[in-house]
C-alpha positions in Angstrom: -53.2 -31.1 82.7 -53.4 -27.5 81.7 -50.6 -25.4 82.9 -48.5 -22.5 81.7 -46.0 -23.4 78.9 -42.9 -24.8 80.7 -40.4 -24.1 78.0 -40.3 -21.2 75.6 -37.4 -20.9 73.1 -36.3 -18.9 70.2 -34.6 -20.1 67.0 -33.7 -18.3 64.0 -34.4 -20.1 60.7 -37.1 -21.5 58.4 -40.4 -22.5 60.3 -41.1 -25.1 57.4 -38.1 -27.1 58.6 -38.8 -27.1 62.5 -39.5 -30.6 63.8 -42.5 -30.1 66.2 -45.9 -31.4 66.5 -47.6 -28.3 65.1 -46.4 -25.2 63.3 -48.5 -22.1 63.3 -49.2 -20.4 59.9 -49.8 -16.7 60.0 -52.5 -17.1 57.4 -54.9 -14.7 55.8 -58.6 -15.2 56.3 -59.0 -17.0 52.9 -56.9 -19.8 54.1 -55.8 -20.4 50.5 -52.1 -19.4 50.7 -50.4 -16.2 50.2 -47.0 -14.5 50.7 -44.5 -14.7 53.6 -44.8 -17.5 56.0 -48.2 -18.4 54.6 -46.8 -19.0 51.1 -43.7 -20.8 52.3 -45.7 -23.3 54.4 -48.1 -24.1 51.5 -45.0 -24.5 49.1 -43.2 -26.7 51.5 -46.2 -28.7 52.7 -47.5 -29.4 49.3 -51.1 -29.8 48.0 -52.6 -31.7 50.8 -52.7 -28.4 53.1 -54.4 -26.5 50.3 -57.0 -29.2 49.7 -57.9 -29.3 53.4 -58.0 -25.5 53.5 -60.3 -25.5 50.5 -62.5 -28.0 52.3 -62.7 -25.9 55.4 -63.6 -22.8 53.2 -66.4 -24.9 51.6 -67.8 -26.2 54.9 -66.9 -24.5 58.1 -65.6 -21.1 57.1 -67.4 -20.0 53.9 -66.6 -16.4 54.7 -63.0 -17.1 55.7 -61.4 -17.6 59.2 -62.0 -14.8 61.5 -59.1 -12.6 62.8 -57.9 -14.1 66.0 -59.2 -17.5 65.4 -57.3 -20.7 64.5 -57.9 -24.0 62.7 -55.7 -27.1 62.0 -54.9 -29.1 58.9 -52.5 -31.7 58.0 -48.9 -30.6 57.6 -48.4 -32.5 54.3 -44.7 -32.9 53.5 -43.6 -30.8 56.4 -41.8 -32.4 59.4 -44.6 -31.4 61.7 -47.8 -33.4 62.0 -50.1 -30.4 61.7 -50.4 -26.9 60.6 -52.4 -24.5 62.8 -53.6 -21.6 60.7 -54.3 -18.4 62.5 -55.2 -15.0 61.3 -53.6 -12.0 63.0 -54.8 -8.4 62.7 -53.6 -5.8 60.4 -51.8 -3.1 62.5 -53.7 0.1 63.0 -52.4 3.3 64.6 -55.9 4.4 65.4 -57.4 1.2 66.9 -56.0 -1.1 69.5 -56.1 -4.6 68.0 -53.6 -6.1 70.4 -56.4 -8.4 72.0 -56.9 -9.8 68.5 -53.2 -10.5 68.1 -52.9 -12.2 71.5 -56.0 -14.3 70.5 -54.2 -15.6 67.5 -51.7 -17.2 69.9 -54.2 -18.3 72.5 -56.6 -19.8 70.0 -53.6 -21.6 68.3 -52.6 -23.2 71.6 -56.2 -24.3 72.2 -56.2 -25.9 68.9 -52.9 -27.5 69.6 -54.5 -28.9 72.9 -57.5 -30.3 71.0 -55.1 -32.1 68.6 -52.7 -33.5 71.6 -49.7 -31.5 70.3 -47.1 -31.0 72.9 -44.6 -28.9 70.8 -45.6 -25.9 68.8 -43.6 -23.5 66.6 -44.8 -19.9 65.9 -43.8 -17.2 63.6 -44.1 -13.6 64.8 -47.8 -13.1 63.8 -48.7 -9.9 62.0 -45.2 -8.5 62.0 -44.7 -9.0 58.2 -47.0 -7.5 55.7 -49.8 -6.7 58.3 -47.4 -4.1 59.6 -47.4 -4.7 63.3 -44.2 -3.1 64.9 -41.8 -6.0 65.5 -41.1 -5.0 69.2 -44.6 -4.9 70.2 -45.4 -8.1 68.2 -42.8 -9.8 70.3 -44.3 -8.4 73.5 -47.8 -9.5 72.5 -46.6 -13.0 71.3 -44.7 -13.7 74.7 -47.5 -12.2 76.9 -50.0 -14.3 75.1 -48.0 -17.7 75.4 -47.0 -17.0 79.0 -50.6 -16.2 80.0 -52.2 -19.3 78.4 -53.0 -22.4 80.4 -52.2 -25.3 78.0 -51.0 -28.9 77.6 -48.4 -27.7 75.2 -44.9 -28.1 77.0 -42.6 -26.4 74.5 -43.2 -23.3 72.3 -40.6 -22.4 69.8 -40.7 -18.9 68.3 -39.1 -19.1 64.9 -37.5 -15.8 63.9 -36.9 -15.1 60.4 -33.8 -12.9 61.0 -31.3 -11.9 63.6 -33.0 -8.8 64.6 -36.3 -10.6 65.2 -34.6 -13.3 67.2 -32.9 -10.6 69.4 -36.3 -8.9 70.1 -37.8 -12.2 71.1 -34.8 -13.1 73.4 -35.0 -9.8 75.0 -38.7 -10.0 75.6 -38.2 -13.5 77.3 -35.4 -12.3 79.5 
């Protein structure tokens, strides 16, 4: 049954060590690894993730995964069962791309539903090298997750540092 997420929590730590059904990767459209969360997930998960991403690029996404969309692969050596790769937008002062940022969360939850995942961990998408202001990134993340009808029962936001964790806690209160 699709309802609003019943439990949203915030933890500070390393998303590659979170024991959930699926972790969300803040990927780039190329799906072949990168820096930040994306690089950490690929390194910790091992070569199986990259192999599936290469297959997705060769078949379904020859031009890359579109911004705001999501797709799943194995989680390799991670404690999760799946990695849901999503592409957040690069922040722009001159163009409102917040709908694309929220879409990265909602599409990730839709993919989680298709997998049967009940627990999902998210990083704060687009808040790193894509330059999205952290306070608004937290607002967009919480707004998107709270507004999505899903079978996922628990969403865990994994904050890399104390300041990010505090922003998320404040947004949830």
